[in-house]
N, C-alpha and C positions, 0 to 999 in steps of 0.2 A: 504493499500500499504506498503511495507517494505522499509525500508530506505536501499538503496545499496551503501551508502558510505564505503570505506575500513577503518578499525580501526586497528592501530597497536600498540604494546607495545614496548618501548624502554626505555634508560636511557639518561638523561640530560647531555651533553657532556661539554657545554657552555650556559652562560646566560648572557655575556657580553653586550648584544646589549639591546634596549629598546624594550620592550614588545616583545620580539624574543627569542626563545631558540634552539638551535641545539640539534637533539635527534639522537642517534646512536641505529640503529635497528640491531639484531643480527640474521641471519640466519644460521642453521646448514643444511649442504648438504651431501650428499655421493658424494664422487669423481667417475664420470663415468666408469674409467678406473682403477684406483688404490683401489676403494673400502673402502678409509679411508673416515672418517666425516671430514668434513672442514667446518670453520667457515667465513662465509662472512659479513661484516659489512658495512652498507649503513648510510649515516648521511642525515637526513632530517631537513630542516628550519620549524619551527612550530611558531603560534603566540600564545602569552602568555599575555592576555589582562592586568591581574593584577601585572606582574612582581614577583610574588610569589613562583614562582619553583626555588629551589635550584640546583646546580649541583650535581648529584648523585642521582637524584630521579627518580624512575620509574614512566613512564607516558602511558596515553592512549592518543594517537593522531588520529585525524580523518580528510579524506579530506575535502577540502573547495575549495571556488573558489580562483582564483589566487589573492592573496594581495600585491604581489612586483612581483620583478623578480623571485627570487628563493623560496619565502612563498608560499606553497599550502596546508599546514596543520595547525590544529588547536590544541591546547592542550584541549582534552576533560575531563579529570580528573587525579588526583595525585595518584597513586596506593600506591605508599609508599616512605617516604621522610626522610631524616635521620635528626636527631634533632640539629641542629646547634646553637640553643640559648643559651644552656648549657654551651658550649665552649667558646661562645663571653663572657657571663656573668663571667664566672671562670676567662678569660683573662683580664676583665675590672677590676676585684677586685683585681687581682694581680698587676696590674698598679697602682690602687689608694694604696693599701697598701705598695708598694715599694716606691712610692713616699712620703708617708706619714712618712717612716721611714728615708729615706734621709733627709727630711727637719728637722726631729727632730734629728738628728745627726750634722747638721751644727749648 
């Protein structure tokens, strides 16, 4: 028996909630009268058990049972994520070296 749950791919736009992310799904459609391609964006609230998905990551979400009033999707996998660890490490090193130099100057 095949799994009939819908799976969508989108970009994480918010991760400020606990174990929850907001995913933007972008669909391109042809306008019925003007025949121009129009982008439609729909935001879904998805469950992220590990709190490990950063903003900007491309994820696959799958339908699930209702977990709250608005949460009906679960993050199945992370397809592509930006590397934020290197930026944080460089910022921490700059703060440490900057603080050390100012103390030496005093």
